[in-house]
C-alpha positions in Angstrom: 25.6 5.9 131.0 28.5 7.0 128.4 31.8 8.6 130.3 33.1 11.9 128.1 36.8 12.5 129.3 36.7 16.1 127.7 33.3 16.9 130.0 34.6 15.3 133.5 37.6 17.3 132.5 36.1 20.8 131.9 33.7 20.2 135.1 36.3 19.1 137.4 38.5 22.6 136.2 35.5 24.6 136.5 34.7 23.3 140.4 38.7 23.6 140.6 38.5 27.6 139.4 35.5 28.3 141.7 37.3 27.1 144.9 40.3 29.0 143.7 38.3 32.0 142.9 36.5 31.4 146.4 40.1 31.0 148.1 41.4 34.4 146.9 38.3 36.3 147.5 39.1 35.1 151.3 42.3 36.1 151.2 41.2 39.7 150.0 41.3 42.2 153.4 39.9 45.3 153.3 41.8 47.9 154.8 39.9 51.6 155.9 42.4 54.1 156.0 42.0 58.0 156.2 41.9 60.4 153.3 41.5 64.1 153.5 39.4 66.3 150.8 42.2 67.2 148.4 45.6 65.8 147.1 44.2 63.7 150.5 46.8 60.5 151.1 48.1 60.6 147.6 50.2 57.4 147.6 46.8 55.4 149.0 45.0 56.6 146.2 47.2 56.0 144.1 48.0 52.3 145.2 44.4 51.7 144.9 43.9 53.0 141.3 47.2 51.4 139.7 45.7 47.7 141.4 49.0 47.3 144.1 46.3 47.1 146.9 45.0 44.5 144.8 48.1 42.9 143.5 49.1 42.1 147.1 45.7 40.7 148.2 44.0 43.7 149.7 41.9 46.4 149.3 42.3 50.0 150.0 39.4 52.1 150.9 40.2 55.7 151.3 37.2 56.9 154.0 37.6 61.3 154.1 37.8 62.6 157.9 39.2 66.2 157.7 41.1 66.5 160.8 44.5 64.4 162.4 42.6 64.4 165.7 39.4 63.1 164.4 41.1 60.6 162.4 43.3 59.1 165.8 39.9 59.3 167.8 38.2 57.3 164.8 40.9 54.8 164.7 40.7 54.3 168.3 36.9 53.8 167.8 37.5 51.0 165.4 36.0 52.5 162.4 39.5 53.0 160.4 42.3 50.8 160.3 45.0 53.5 159.6 45.1 56.9 160.2 46.8 59.5 158.0 48.0 63.0 160.4 50.8 65.0 161.4 53.4 63.6 163.9 52.4 66.1 166.6 48.8 65.2 166.6 49.6 60.6 166.7 52.6 61.6 169.8 50.2 63.4 171.4 47.8 60.6 171.7 50.6 58.4 172.3 51.8 61.0 175.6 48.2 60.0 176.4 48.1 56.5 176.8 46.8 55.5 173.3 48.5 52.0 171.8 49.1 53.3 169.0 52.2 52.4 165.9 53.4 53.8 163.4 54.0 51.8 160.2 55.5 54.3 157.7 54.8 57.9 155.8 52.2 59.1 153.7 53.9 62.3 153.5 57.3 62.8 154.1 57.8 66.3 154.1 56.1 69.0 155.8 51.8 69.5 155.0 50.7 72.8 156.4 52.0 76.0 154.8 50.5 79.8 156.3 48.3 82.0 153.8 47.8 85.6 153.9 44.0 86.8 152.3 44.4 89.1 149.6 42.9 91.9 151.9 45.6 91.6 154.6 48.8 93.6 154.2 52.2 91.9 155.1 54.3 94.7 154.8 57.4 92.3 155.9 56.4 89.9 153.5 59.6 90.5 151.9 61.5 90.3 154.7 60.4 86.4 154.8 59.9 84.6 158.2 60.3 85.6 160.7 59.4 89.0 160.1 56.1 89.0 158.2 54.5 87.0 161.5 54.4 90.8 162.8 52.3 91.7 160.1 49.6 89.1 161.3 49.2 90.0 165.5 45.4 90.9 166.2 44.3 89.0 162.5 42.3 85.4 162.6 44.0 82.7 161.6 42.0 79.7 160.4 43.4 75.8 161.1 41.7 72.4 160.3 40.2 72.2 163.4 41.4 73.1 167.6 44.1 70.5 168.7 45.1 69.9 165.0 49.0 69.9 163.6 47.8 72.9 161.7 47.4 74.9 165.2 50.4 73.1 167.0 52.7 74.5 163.9 51.2 77.7 163.7 51.8 78.0 167.6 55.5 77.0 166.4 55.7 79.6 164.0 54.5 82.5 166.2 56.5 81.2 168.9 59.9 81.7 166.7 58.7 85.1 166.1 58.4 86.5 169.6 54.5 85.9 169.2 52.3 83.7 170.8 48.6 82.4 170.7 47.1 85.1 172.5 48.0 87.7 170.3 46.3 86.3 167.3 42.7 85.1 167.1 42.4 81.1 166.1 39.4 79.8 164.2 38.8 76.3 162.9 37.7 75.7 159.4 38.3 72.7 158.2 39.4 71.5 154.5 40.3 73.5 151.8 37.1 73.4 151.0 35.4 74.4 153.5 38.3 77.1 154.5 38.4 78.7 150.7 34.6 80.7 151.6 35.8 81.6 155.0 39.1 83.5 153.5 37.5 84.6 150.1 34.7 86.2 151.9 37.2 87.6 155.1 36.4 86.2 157.3 39.5 85.0 158.1 42.9 87.0 157.2 45.1 84.5 157.3 45.3 80.4 157.0 47.1 77.4 158.0 46.4 74.5 155.7 47.4 72.1 153.4 47.4 71.3 149.8 45.0 72.2 147.6 44.7 75.3 149.6 48.2 76.5 147.7 46.9 75.8 144.4 43.9 77.9 145.2 45.8 80.5 146.2 47.7 81.0 142.9 44.7 80.5 140.7 41.9 82.1 142.4 43.9 85.2 143.7 42.2 85.3 147.0 45.3 84.4 149.2 49.1 83.7 148.8 51.7 81.6 150.4 53.5 83.6 153.5 55.5 81.1 155.0 56.2 77.8 153.1 58.1 75.1 155.2 58.6 73.0 152.2 60.8 75.3 150.5 62.8 75.7 154.1 60.7 78.5 155.5 59.8 79.2 159.4 61.3 77.8 162.5 64.0 74.8 162.8 61.1 73.3 165.1 58.8 72.5 162.3 62.0 72.2 159.3 63.1 69.2 161.4 59.6 67.6 160.5 60.4 67.3 157.5 60.9 62.9 157.0 58.2 62.3 159.4 55.6 65.1 158.8 52.8 63.1 158.0 53.0 59.2 159.3 50.5 56.7 159.0 49.1 55.3 161.9 47.6 51.8 163.4 46.4 50.7 166.9 48.7 48.6 168.8 46.5 45.5 168.5 45.8 46.0 165.1 49.5 45.2 164.6 50.1 42.2 166.5 46.9 40.4 164.8 47.5 41.9 161.4 51.7 41.7 160.9 51.4 40.0 157.2 48.5 42.2 156.6 50.3 45.6 157.2 53.5 43.8 155.2 51.7 43.3 152.4 50.5 47.4 152.4 53.9 48.3 153.0 54.6 46.6 149.9 51.7 48.0 147.5 53.0 51.7 149.3 56.3 51.6 148.0 55.1 50.1 144.9 53.2 53.4 144.5 56.0 55.8 145.6 58.2 54.4 142.9 55.3 55.4 140.5 54.7 58.5 141.9 58.3 60.0 142.1 58.9 58.8 138.3 58.5 62.6 136.5 57.3 60.3 133.6 54.4 59.3 135.5 53.4 63.0 136.6 50.0 63.1 134.2 48.9 59.7 135.4 49.1 60.9 138.6 47.3 64.0 138.5 44.7 62.4 136.5 44.4 60.1 140.1 43.7 62.8 141.8 41.3 64.2 139.5 39.4 60.8 139.5 39.0 61.0 143.4 38.8 65.1 144.1 36.6 67.4 141.5 37.1 70.9 141.2 35.3 71.9 138.0 36.7 74.5 135.6 39.8 75.8 134.6 40.7 77.4 137.8 40.2 74.0 140.1 41.9 72.4 137.5 44.8 74.4 137.7 44.8 74.6 141.5 45.0 70.7 142.2 48.0 70.5 139.3 50.1 73.4 141.1 49.5 71.7 144.4 49.9 68.4 143.4 53.7 69.7 141.8 54.6 71.6 145.0 54.6 68.7 147.2 54.4 65.3 145.3 57.9 65.5 146.2 57.1 64.6 149.8 54.9 61.5 148.8 57.2 59.0 150.5 56.0 55.9 152.9 59.9 55.7 154.1 59.8 57.4 157.6 63.0 59.5 159.3 63.4 57.8 162.8 65.3 60.9 163.6 62.7 63.5 162.7 60.3 61.8 164.6 62.1 61.8 167.7 62.8 66.1 167.1 58.9 66.0 166.8 58.3 64.6 170.0 61.4 66.0 171.7 59.8 69.8 170.8 56.7 68.8 172.2 58.3 67.9 175.4 60.8 71.2 175.7 57.5 73.2 175.1 55.3 71.8 177.2 52.9 70.6 174.8 53.1 66.9 175.8 53.5 66.1 179.8 56.5 63.9 179.7 59.0 62.7 177.2 58.0 60.7 174.4 60.3 57.8 173.6 59.0 57.3 169.2 61.2 54.1 169.2 58.4 52.5 171.4 55.6 53.2 168.6 57.5 52.8 165.6 56.9 49.4 163.7 57.9 50.2 160.4 57.1 47.6 157.9 
C-alpha cells in the first residue's frame, strides 16, 4: 500500500472541518422572540437580516404575537424565549408574581398614539391635549386587546383630561392589519395603536393622529415612559440558565442599534421591514416608510431605569397594581 502525504493531509483537514462545523452548529442557539405585525421588533429584524445574531452564535427566530399580554402568557408557557411589549404589561405581570427579568429595550420611546377616524369630528384638535379628549366622549375607541398597554395608556390620557373609561366604549381590534378596516368602515371612532397605523392614516386618509407621545404630547405619566416603553423580557429561570446566551444577544442588539441609528442606513432598514411585512401598492409602501421615519429614533436596546420605575410608581399610585413594584428586582440588563 502506497502512502500519500497530500492525500492523508486532505483527508485529515476534511475530517477536522467536519468536526469544527458540527461544533459550530452545536454552539448556535435559537432564541424565539416576540414580533408584531407591521414594523414590529425592528431591532431584532435588522439583527437577523444583517447577520448580527449569527455572528454572535445565535439564530434569532421571530414569532408574531400581536398583543403584549399574549406575549407574556406565551413567554410564561415556554413557547417563546423573549417577549417584547409595553412596560406596563410586564410590571402588571410581575406584580401578580410572574418571575420575569427585563434584559433591555426593543423600543425606548412610546409605541402607542391616539388617532381619530376621518368621520370623527374633533373641534378641539387645534388645542391639542388634553382638550381634544373631550371630542371622544361617548365614542368607540379601539385598542389592541383588553388589558393591553394600549388600553392602559388610553386610560391615562382620559384621566389626564378629566375623563374615565366609562366615558367611552373600549373595543379590542388587534394589530394594524385588523384595526385598519375597523376604523375605515366606521366600526370605531378612534384608535390607540402602534406603527404603521400612523402611516396608514396619512397614506389612506382613513384617520389622523391627534395625540402623539413621541412628539411630547399627552399626560406626563405617559411621557415619563420614554426611555423604557417597550422592554424585552425573559423568564427568571431562563435568565439564570442562559446568561452567556443573553449576553451574546445583547451584543447583537447593540450592533443592530448602531446600524439602525445611522441615517445613512435608513433605506437598508426600510428594505428589511418591507421584506418582512408586505403591504401591496404605493399607499402601503408610503405607510410603512412614514411610520418608520416617525419611530426609528426609538429603536434602541439601552433602557432608562428611571423611566421604568416611573411607570411602576404610576400604576401603583392609580391603583392599577395592588402593591408597589421595585423595578430593580426585575431588571437584569445586559
